C-alpha positions in Angstrom: 60.1 41.1 -61.3 57.1 39.1 -62.1 53.7 39.1 -60.3 52.1 35.7 -60.7 48.4 35.7 -59.9 45.7 33.0 -60.0 43.1 35.7 -60.7 44.9 38.0 -63.1 44.3 37.7 -66.9 48.0 38.5 -67.2 49.4 35.7 -65.1 52.6 34.3 -66.4 56.3 35.4 -66.9 56.7 39.0 -68.0 58.9 42.0 -67.3 57.8 44.9 -65.3 57.6 47.2 -68.3 55.5 44.7 -70.2 53.1 44.3 -67.3 52.8 48.1 -66.8 52.3 48.8 -70.6 49.8 46.1 -71.1 46.4 47.3 -72.2 43.1 45.7 -71.2 40.9 44.2 -73.9 38.6 46.6 -75.7 35.2 47.2 -74.1 32.3 45.5 -75.9 28.6 46.5 -75.4 26.8 43.4 -74.2 24.1 42.0 -76.3 20.6 43.0 -75.0 19.7 39.2 -75.1 22.9 38.1 -73.3 22.6 35.8 -70.3 24.5 36.3 -67.1 25.2 33.7 -64.5 22.8 34.2 -61.6 22.0 32.7 -58.2 18.6 34.2 -58.2 15.5 31.9 -57.7 14.5 33.3 -61.0 17.3 31.5 -62.8 16.3 29.1 -65.4 17.2 25.4 -65.6 20.6 26.2 -67.0 21.4 28.4 -64.0 21.2 31.7 -65.9 18.8 34.6 -65.4 16.5 35.3 -68.3 15.5 38.8 -69.2 12.2 39.8 -67.7 12.2 37.2 -64.9 11.5 38.4 -61.4 14.3 38.1 -58.8 12.1 38.5 -55.7 9.6 35.6 -55.4 10.7 35.2 -51.7 9.0 38.5 -51.0 5.4 38.0 -49.9 4.5 41.3 -51.6 5.0 39.5 -55.0 3.1 36.3 -54.2 0.2 35.5 -56.4 -3.4 35.1 -55.2 -3.1 31.3 -55.5 -0.1 31.3 -53.2 -2.0 33.2 -50.5 -5.0 30.8 -50.8 -2.7 27.8 -50.4 -1.1 29.4 -47.3 -4.4 30.3 -45.8 -5.7 26.7 -46.2 -2.5 25.3 -44.6 -2.9 27.7 -41.6 -6.5 26.7 -41.2 -5.7 23.0 -41.3 -3.0 23.5 -38.7 -5.3 25.5 -36.4 -8.0 22.8 -36.7 -5.5 20.0 -35.9 -4.3 21.9 -32.8 -7.8 22.5 -31.6 -8.9 18.9 -32.2 -5.8 17.6 -30.3 -6.4 19.9 -27.4 -10.1 18.9 -27.2 -9.3 15.2 -27.3 -6.5 15.5 -24.7 -8.8 17.5 -22.4 -11.7 15.2 -22.9 -9.6 12.1 -22.2 -8.2 13.6 -19.0 -11.5 14.7 -17.5 -11.9 13.4 -13.9 -14.2 14.4 -11.1 -13.2 16.0 -7.9 -13.2 13.4 -5.2 -12.5 16.0 -2.5 -12.5 15.0 1.2 -16.0 14.7 2.8 -16.6 14.9 6.5 -18.3 11.6 7.3 -20.2 10.6 10.4 -21.5 7.2 11.4 -25.3 6.8 10.8 -25.9 3.0 10.9 -24.3 0.0 12.3 -25.2 -3.7 11.6 -23.5 -5.9 14.1 -23.9 -8.4 16.9 -26.9 -10.6 17.6 -29.3 -8.0 16.3 -27.7 -7.9 12.8 -30.7 -9.3 10.9 -33.1 -7.1 12.7 -32.1 -4.4 10.3 -33.3 -6.5 7.3 -36.5 -7.7 5.6 -36.6 -11.2 4.1 -37.4 -11.6 0.5 -39.7 -14.5 -0.6 -41.3 -15.5 -3.8 -40.1 -16.1 -7.4 -36.4 -15.3 -7.9 -36.1 -12.4 -10.4 -32.9 -13.8 -11.7 -34.5 -17.2 -12.6 -32.6 -19.1 -10.0 -33.3 -22.7 -9.0 -33.9 -21.7 -5.4 -36.6 -21.1 -2.7 -36.0 -18.0 -0.6 -37.3 -18.6 2.9 -38.9 -15.9 5.1 -37.5 -14.7 8.4 -39.0 -17.3 10.8 -38.3 -20.1 8.3 -34.7 -19.0 7.9 -34.1 -19.0 11.6 -35.8 -22.4 12.0 -33.6 -23.9 9.2 -30.5 -22.1 10.5 -30.2 -20.2 7.2 -29.6 -16.9 9.1 -28.2 -16.5 12.6 -26.1 -14.0 14.4 -23.9 -14.0 17.5 -22.0 -11.2 19.4 -19.2 -11.5 16.9 -20.6 -12.3 13.5 -23.7 -12.9 11.3 -24.2 -15.9 8.9 -26.4 -16.3 5.9 -26.2 -19.7 4.2 -27.8 -22.3 1.8 -29.8 -25.1 3.4 -27.6 -28.0 4.3 -30.4 -30.6 4.8 -31.0 -33.5 2.6 -34.6 -32.7 1.9 -36.1 -33.0 -1.6 -34.5 -30.4 -3.8 -35.9 -31.4 -7.2 -37.7 -28.0 -7.4 -34.8 -26.0 -6.0 -32.8 -25.7 -2.7 -33.7 -23.3 0.1 -31.7 -20.2 0.7 -32.1 -16.7 2.1 -32.1 -13.2 0.7 -32.3 -10.1 2.9 -32.9 -6.4 2.1 -32.0 -3.6 4.5 -34.9 -1.6 5.9 -33.0 1.7 5.6 -32.3 3.2 2.1 -29.5 5.5 1.0 -28.9 8.1 -1.7 -25.2 8.4 -0.8 -22.7 7.4 1.8 -19.6 5.4 2.6 -20.3 1.7 3.4 -17.8 -0.5 5.2 -18.4 -4.2 4.9 -16.3 -6.5 7.1 -16.5 -9.9 5.4 -15.1 -12.9 7.2 -16.2 -15.6 4.7 -17.6 -15.5 1.1 -19.8 -18.4 -0.3 -18.5 -20.6 -3.1 -19.3 -24.0 -4.7 -20.9 -25.4 -7.8 -24.3 -23.8 -8.7 -23.9 -20.9 -6.2 -24.4 -17.3 -7.2 -23.8 -15.1 -4.1 -23.9 -11.3 -4.0 -23.5 -8.4 -1.6 -25.2 -5.5 -3.4 -27.2 -2.3 -3.3 -30.4 -1.5 -5.2 -33.9 -0.3 -5.1 -35.7 -3.6 -6.0 -39.1 -1.9 -6.5 -37.6 0.5 -9.1 -34.9 -1.6 -10.9 -33.0 -0.8 -13.0 -34.3 2.8 -12.9 -32.7 3.5 -9.6 -29.6 1.5 -10.3 -27.7 -1.4 -8.9 -24.2 -1.6 -7.3 -22.7 -5.0 -7.0 -20.0 -4.7 -4.4 -19.2 -8.5 -4.2 -20.4 -11.0 -6.8 -19.2 -14.2 -8.2 -20.5 -17.6 -9.4 -19.8 -21.3 -8.7 -16.1 -21.7 -7.6 -15.3 -18.0 -8.2 -12.2 -18.9 -10.2 -11.6 -15.3 -11.3 -12.3 -13.5 -8.0 -14.8 -10.7 -7.3 -16.6 -8.7 -9.9 -17.7 -5.2 -9.0 -20.5 -4.0 -11.4 -23.0 -1.2 -12.0 -26.4 -1.7 -13.7 -28.3 1.3 -14.9 -30.7 2.8 -17.5 -29.2 4.6 -20.5 -26.6 7.4 -20.5 -24.1 5.9 -18.0 -20.8 5.0 -19.6 -17.3 4.4 -18.2 -15.1 4.7 -21.3 -13.3 7.6 -19.5 -10.3 8.2 -17.3 -10.5 6.0 -14.3 -8.2 5.3 -11.3 -8.5 1.6 -10.4 -6.5 -1.5 -9.8 -9.1 -3.9 -11.2 -9.6 -4.9 -14.8 -12.4 -3.1 -16.6 -14.6 -5.6 -18.5 -17.2 -3.5 -20.2 -17.9 0.3 -20.2 -21.6 0.7 -21.0 -23.6 0.4 -17.7 -26.9 0.2 -19.5 -28.4 -3.1 -18.2 -29.8 -4.2 -21.5 -26.4 -4.3 -23.3 -23.8 -7.0 -23.4 -26.2 -9.7 -22.1 -27.3 -7.6 -19.1 -23.8 -7.6 -17.9 -23.6 -3.9 -16.8 -20.2 -2.3 -16.5 -18.0 -4.6 -14.5 -14.5 -4.5 -13.0 -12.7 -7.8 -12.2 -10.6 -8.2 -9.1 -7.8 -10.8 -8.4 -8.5 -14.4 -7.3 -7.9 -13.3 -3.7 -10.9 -11.0 -3.7 -13.6 -13.8 -3.5 -14.0 -17.5 -2.8 -11.5 -20.0 -1.4 -8.4 -17.8 -1.6 -10.3 -14.9 0.0 -11.5 -17.1 2.9 -8.1 -18.7 3.4 -6.7 -15.2 4.0 -9.2 -14.5 6.7 -11.5 -12.6 4.5 -11.2 -8.8 4.2 -13.0 -5.5 4.2 -14.8 -3.9 1.2 -15.5 -0.2 1.3 -18.0 1.4 -1.2 -18.4 5.2 -1.6 -21.5 6.5 -3.3 -21.5 10.2 -4.1 -22.2 12.6 -6.9 -18.6 12.6 -8.0 -18.7 8.8 -8.6 -18.8 5.4 -7.1 -15.6 3.7 -5.8 -15.0 0.3 -4.3 -11.9 -0.7 -2.3 -10.8 -4.1 -1.1 -8.4 -4.4 1.9 -7.0 -7.7 3.1 -6.5 -8.2 6.8 -2.9 -7.3 6.7 -3.4 -4.0 4.9 -6.4 -2.3 6.6 -6.2 1.5 6.8 -6.0 2.7 10.3 -9.3 4.6 10.0 -11.3 1.5 8.9 -13.2 0.1 11.9 -14.0 -3.6 11.8 -16.0 -5.9 14.0 -13.0 -6.3 16.3 -13.4 -2.7 17.4 -16.5 -1.0 18.6 -15.0 2.4 18.5 -17.2 5.1 16.9 -14.6 7.8 17.2 -12.5 6.8 14.2 -14.0 8.3 11.0 -12.8 6.9 7.7 -11.3 9.2 5.1 -11.1 7.7 1.6 -8.8 10.5 0.4 -6.0 8.9 2.4 -6.5 5.4 1.0 -4.7 3.8 -1.9 -6.2 3.5 -5.4 -9.6 1.8 -5.5 -10.3 -1.7 -6.9 -13.1 -0.2 -9.0 -13.7 3.4 -10.0 -16.9 4.6 -11.7 -16.5 8.4 -12.1 -19.4 10.7 -13.0 -17.6 12.0 -16.1 -20.3 10.5 -18.5 -22.8 9.2 -15.9 -25.0 11.4 -13.7 -24.5 9.3 -10.5 -27.1 11.2 -8.5 -29.9 10.5 -11.0 -28.9 6.9 -11.7 -28.6 5.7 -8.1 -31.3 6.5 -5.5 -33.1 4.8 -2.6 -30.4 2.1 -2.3 -30.9 -0.8 0.1 -28.2 -3.2 1.2 -29.0 -6.7 -0.1 -27.3 -10.0 0.7 -28.3 -13.3 -1.0 -27.1 -16.7 -2.3 -28.8 -17.6 -5.5 -28.5 -21.0 -7.2 -28.0 -21.4 -10.9 -30.0 -18.7 -12.6 -29.2 -16.3 -15.4 -25.5 -16.2 -14.6 -24.2 -19.1 -12.6 -26.3 -21.6 -14.6 -24.7 -20.7 -18.0 -22.4 -23.4 -19.5 -19.6 -20.8 -19.9 -19.5 -20.2 -16.1 -20.7 -23.4 -14.6 -18.8 -25.9 -16.8 -16.1 -24.1 -18.6 -14.8 -21.7 -15.9 -15.5 -23.7 -12.8 -15.4 -27.2 -14.2 -18.6 -28.2 -12.5 -20.3 -31.5 -13.6 -23.4 -32.0 -15.6 -26.0 -29.2 -15.6 -26.5 -26.7 -12.8 -30.1 -27.7 -12.2 -29.2 -31.4 -12.0 -26.5 -30.6 -9.5 -28.9 -28.7 -7.2 -31.5 -31.5 -7.6 -29.2 -34.4 -6.8 -26.4 -33.3 -4.5 -26.7 -33.8 -0.7 -26.6 -30.8 1.6 -22.9 -31.4 2.4 -22.1 -30.2 -1.2 -22.9 -26.7 0.1 -20.7 -26.7 3.2 -18.8 -23.6 1.9 -21.9 -21.8 0.6 -22.3 -19.2 3.3 -21.6 -15.6 4.1 -20.2 -14.5 7.4 -20.0 -10.9 8.3 -18.3 -9.1 11.2 -20.3 -5.9 10.7 -21.6 -3.3 8.3 -21.1 0.4 9.0 -22.7 3.3 7.0 -21.3 6.8 7.1 -22.8 9.9 5.5 -21.5 13.4 5.0 -23.1 16.3 6.8 
């Protein structure tokens, strides 16, 4: 019987006796320099182990000092990267606590006594406008300001008197000032037209820009891009942080002297100011000023929150709660701006300027709105009828403060 085997040195055909009597080859002492096939990491390039080579480099106990230094450096780099990423993520996700505040109504501006709550500004226009602001009696006589039981109007002069030194208009400042609060502005009509620069804003005119400025509604000429909500401050107030807003952020440094005195603005849609706004029946703007930040909401007539009281309701029982409202149009959180120190003694201001530092610029007067000639020439030469849409109409203002 034969025993073929693929691993036996005696594979082949042989008898049983031959197989059993076969002798193994004689034993030979290996050469001390012989090489043996090895799978050790210490094997040389040919795949064989050389005498004296270590077979345990995978064991940290046998690592060299250089290996330990390299490992330590790698660990340190990884730790630094993890810390930096964590810090950056945490920093980018900082956001103030806009917790619910219990508001109560403190001031109402409405009805025929609407303008009794304001002082009239006269004198040179601080914004270099081509305008003459008229005092209280003069504004009433020229019909620049008037109020009824249902609304209050502030407008540009519609007469055809000589306007070569500027057209008459009105600017009013509330007698009461505020360091905080929730302000509800029911706006029935916003001004627009070539050369106009209307604004509904809050500031401390005697200490500007030290005590800040909040532009709730502002646009120029035909308001082709809608409303711009803007803050103007001194240094150390920036908005390059996490924000929750539906508007488009334009600039993030609120320091008034940067970016051509533009402040940090947020742009709304075309329906937030001007002709589109007016055709929709106006709307309601709400502005909240608190240590956590400043937020401004815009609500059209069809989407008013149930707790926003307008001029059509005289109820004082409904108290607004911004925590239940949708996302604001503009959000200016206190993350990198101490709101409490930047905004103090704020008065409510309403005006319609003409030309000036913003509306009179070619970029806004000619390019954006397509107005003819120069702004000053327009004011000087156009009849009063050119300003038929240059008026504010308000239903009411309401101011709430937390206890």
